[in-house]
TIVOFI-861088 format. One record per atom (N, C-alpha, C): chain; atom name; x, y, z. Coordinates in Angstrom, 2 decimals. Layout:
<pts>
['A' 'CA' [X Y Z]]
...
</pts>
This chain:
<pts>
['A' 'N' [0.84 -1.16 0.00]]
['A' 'CA' [0.00 0.00 0.00]]
['A' 'C' [0.90 1.23 0.00]]
['A' 'N' [0.48 2.28 -0.67]]
['A' 'CA' [1.23 3.53 -0.66]]
['A' 'C' [0.26 4.70 -0.59]]
['A' 'N' [0.74 5.80 -0.01]]
['A' 'CA' [-0.07 7.01 0.03]]
['A' 'C' [-0.01 7.66 -1.34]]
['A' 'N' [-1.13 8.15 -1.83]]
['A' 'CA' [-1.16 8.83 -3.11]]
['A' 'C' [-0.83 10.31 -3.00]]
['A' 'N' [-0.89 10.86 -1.82]]
['A' 'CA' [-0.58 12.26 -1.59]]
['A' 'C' [-0.12 12.41 -0.15]]
['A' 'N' [0.19 13.62 0.23]]
['A' 'CA' [0.60 13.85 1.61]]
['A' 'C' [-0.63 13.81 2.51]]
['A' 'N' [-0.67 12.89 3.45]]
['A' 'CA' [-1.85 12.78 4.31]]
['A' 'C' [-1.95 13.95 5.28]]
['A' 'N' [-3.16 14.34 5.60]]
['A' 'CA' [-3.40 15.39 6.59]]
['A' 'C' [-3.25 14.80 7.99]]
['A' 'N' [-3.76 13.59 8.19]]
['A' 'CA' [-3.68 12.90 9.47]]
['A' 'C' [-2.88 11.61 9.28]]
['A' 'N' [-2.12 11.23 10.29]]
['A' 'CA' [-1.28 10.03 10.22]]
['A' 'C' [-2.01 8.77 10.65]]
['A' 'N' [-3.22 8.92 11.17]]
['A' 'CA' [-4.01 7.76 11.58]]
['A' 'C' [-5.49 8.10 11.43]]
['A' 'N' [-6.20 7.29 10.65]]
['A' 'CA' [-7.63 7.49 10.44]]
['A' 'C' [-8.34 6.14 10.54]]
['A' 'N' [-9.63 6.18 10.85]]
['A' 'CA' [-10.40 4.95 10.98]]
['A' 'C' [-11.76 5.12 10.32]]
['A' 'N' [-12.31 4.01 9.86]]
['A' 'CA' [-13.65 3.99 9.28]]
['A' 'C' [-14.40 2.81 9.88]]
['A' 'N' [-15.68 3.00 10.13]]
['A' 'CA' [-16.54 1.94 10.65]]
['A' 'C' [-17.62 1.64 9.62]]
['A' 'N' [-17.84 0.37 9.37]]
['A' 'CA' [-18.94 -0.09 8.52]]
['A' 'C' [-19.89 -0.84 9.45]]
['A' 'N' [-21.04 -0.27 9.71]]
['A' 'CA' [-21.96 -0.80 10.72]]
['A' 'C' [-23.13 -1.50 10.04]]
['A' 'N' [-23.33 -2.76 10.40]]
['A' 'CA' [-24.46 -3.55 9.92]]
['A' 'C' [-25.19 -4.11 11.13]]
['A' 'N' [-26.29 -4.76 10.88]]
['A' 'CA' [-27.10 -5.28 11.98]]
['A' 'C' [-26.35 -6.35 12.77]]
['A' 'N' [-25.61 -7.22 12.09]]
['A' 'CA' [-24.97 -8.34 12.77]]
['A' 'C' [-23.48 -8.15 13.03]]
['A' 'N' [-22.83 -7.18 12.38]]
['A' 'CA' [-21.39 -7.02 12.60]]
['A' 'C' [-20.94 -5.59 12.33]]
['A' 'N' [-19.78 -5.28 12.91]]
['A' 'CA' [-19.10 -4.01 12.71]]
['A' 'C' [-17.75 -4.31 12.09]]
['A' 'N' [-17.39 -3.60 11.04]]
['A' 'CA' [-16.08 -3.75 10.43]]
['A' 'C' [-15.32 -2.45 10.67]]
['A' 'N' [-14.09 -2.58 11.17]]
['A' 'CA' [-13.26 -1.42 11.46]]
['A' 'C' [-12.03 -1.49 10.57]]
['A' 'N' [-11.76 -0.40 9.86]]
['A' 'CA' [-10.57 -0.29 9.02]]
['A' 'C' [-9.77 0.90 9.53]]
['A' 'N' [-8.51 0.66 9.88]]
['A' 'CA' [-7.64 1.72 10.38]]
['A' 'C' [-6.44 1.84 9.45]]
['A' 'N' [-6.20 3.04 8.95]]
['A' 'CA' [-5.02 3.34 8.15]]
['A' 'C' [-4.11 4.21 9.01]]
['A' 'N' [-2.84 3.83 9.10]]
['A' 'CA' [-1.91 4.59 9.93]]
['A' 'C' [-0.51 4.48 9.38]]
['A' 'N' [0.35 5.35 9.84]]
['A' 'CA' [1.75 5.37 9.44]]
['A' 'C' [2.56 4.75 10.56]]
['A' 'N' [3.38 3.74 10.24]]
['A' 'CA' [4.18 3.10 11.28]]
['A' 'C' [5.39 3.96 11.63]]
['A' 'N' [6.22 3.48 12.55]]
['A' 'CA' [7.37 4.25 13.01]]
['A' 'C' [8.37 4.54 11.91]]
['A' 'N' [8.42 3.70 10.88]]
['A' 'CA' [9.32 3.90 9.75]]
['A' 'C' [8.71 4.80 8.68]]
['A' 'N' [7.49 5.26 8.90]]
['A' 'CA' [6.83 6.12 7.94]]
['A' 'C' [6.09 5.39 6.84]]
['A' 'N' [5.98 4.07 6.97]]
['A' 'CA' [5.28 3.27 5.96]]
['A' 'C' [3.79 3.18 6.30]]
['A' 'N' [2.94 3.27 5.29]]
['A' 'CA' [1.50 3.15 5.54]]
['A' 'C' [1.12 1.71 5.89]]
['A' 'N' [0.24 1.57 6.84]]
['A' 'CA' [-0.25 0.26 7.28]]
['A' 'C' [-1.77 0.30 7.35]]
['A' 'N' [-2.37 -0.88 7.29]]
['A' 'CA' [-3.82 -0.99 7.40]]
['A' 'C' [-4.16 -2.16 8.32]]
['A' 'N' [-5.11 -1.94 9.21]]
['A' 'CA' [-5.66 -3.02 10.04]]
['A' 'C' [-7.15 -3.09 9.76]]
['A' 'N' [-7.62 -4.30 9.53]]
['A' 'CA' [-9.04 -4.53 9.27]]
['A' 'C' [-9.52 -5.58 10.26]]
['A' 'N' [-10.53 -5.24 11.04]]
['A' 'CA' [-11.06 -6.17 12.04]]
['A' 'C' [-12.58 -6.17 11.99]]
['A' 'N' [-13.15 -7.31 12.34]]
['A' 'CA' [-14.61 -7.43 12.41]]
['A' 'C' [-15.03 -7.80 13.83]]
['A' 'N' [-16.14 -7.23 14.24]]
['A' 'CA' [-16.69 -7.47 15.57]]
['A' 'C' [-18.19 -7.71 15.44]]
['A' 'N' [-18.73 -8.45 16.38]]
['A' 'CA' [-20.17 -8.64 16.43]]
['A' 'C' [-20.87 -7.37 16.87]]
['A' 'N' [-22.18 -7.38 16.84]]
['A' 'CA' [-22.93 -6.16 17.17]]
['A' 'C' [-23.49 -6.15 18.60]]
['A' 'N' [-23.27 -7.23 19.34]]
['A' 'CA' [-23.74 -7.24 20.72]]
['A' 'C' [-22.88 -6.32 21.58]]
['A' 'N' [-23.41 -5.93 22.74]]
['A' 'CA' [-22.70 -5.02 23.63]]
['A' 'C' [-21.32 -5.56 24.00]]
['A' 'N' [-21.22 -6.85 24.28]]
['A' 'CA' [-19.92 -7.44 24.65]]
['A' 'C' [-18.92 -7.34 23.50]]
['A' 'N' [-19.41 -7.44 22.25]]
['A' 'CA' [-18.54 -7.34 21.08]]
['A' 'C' [-18.06 -5.90 20.89]]
['A' 'N' [-18.94 -4.95 21.09]]
['A' 'CA' [-18.55 -3.54 20.97]]
['A' 'C' [-17.55 -3.17 22.06]]
['A' 'N' [-17.73 -3.73 23.25]]
['A' 'CA' [-16.78 -3.50 24.33]]
['A' 'C' [-15.42 -4.09 23.97]]
['A' 'N' [-15.41 -5.27 23.36]]
['A' 'CA' [-14.15 -5.89 22.92]]
['A' 'C' [-13.46 -5.02 21.86]]
['A' 'N' [-14.25 -4.38 21.00]]
['A' 'CA' [-13.68 -3.50 19.98]]
['A' 'C' [-12.95 -2.34 20.65]]
['A' 'N' [-13.58 -1.73 21.64]]
['A' 'CA' [-12.97 -0.59 22.33]]
['A' 'C' [-11.72 -1.02 23.09]]
['A' 'N' [-11.73 -2.20 23.66]]
['A' 'CA' [-10.61 -2.67 24.48]]
['A' 'C' [-9.54 -3.40 23.67]]
['A' 'N' [-9.69 -3.48 22.36]]
['A' 'CA' [-8.72 -4.17 21.52]]
['A' 'C' [-7.35 -3.51 21.60]]
['A' 'N' [-6.32 -4.31 21.36]]
['A' 'CA' [-4.95 -3.81 21.36]]
['A' 'C' [-4.62 -3.29 19.96]]
['A' 'N' [-4.94 -2.04 19.71]]
['A' 'CA' [-4.60 -1.42 18.43]]
['A' 'C' [-3.13 -1.03 18.49]]
['A' 'N' [-2.39 -1.19 17.41]]
['A' 'CA' [-0.92 -1.14 17.44]]
['A' 'C' [-0.28 0.23 17.21]]
['A' 'N' [-1.00 1.25 16.95]]
['A' 'CA' [-0.32 2.51 16.64]]
['A' 'C' [-0.02 3.25 17.86]]
</pts>
C-alpha cells in the first residue's frame, strides 16, 4: 500500500456498521513512515462492541 498524496492525518479509521457485525478499518503510518492498514470485524452485541474498544490497536 502507498499514500497517493501527503496525508493530513497520520491515523484514520472507518466503521462499517451492519445489523450483525461491525467492520473497522484503520489506516496509519508506522514508526518507519510506511503506511499500514488493520481490518477487524466485531459482532454487534454489547460485549462485542466492548471488545472492539478494548482491543490492542498497534499505533
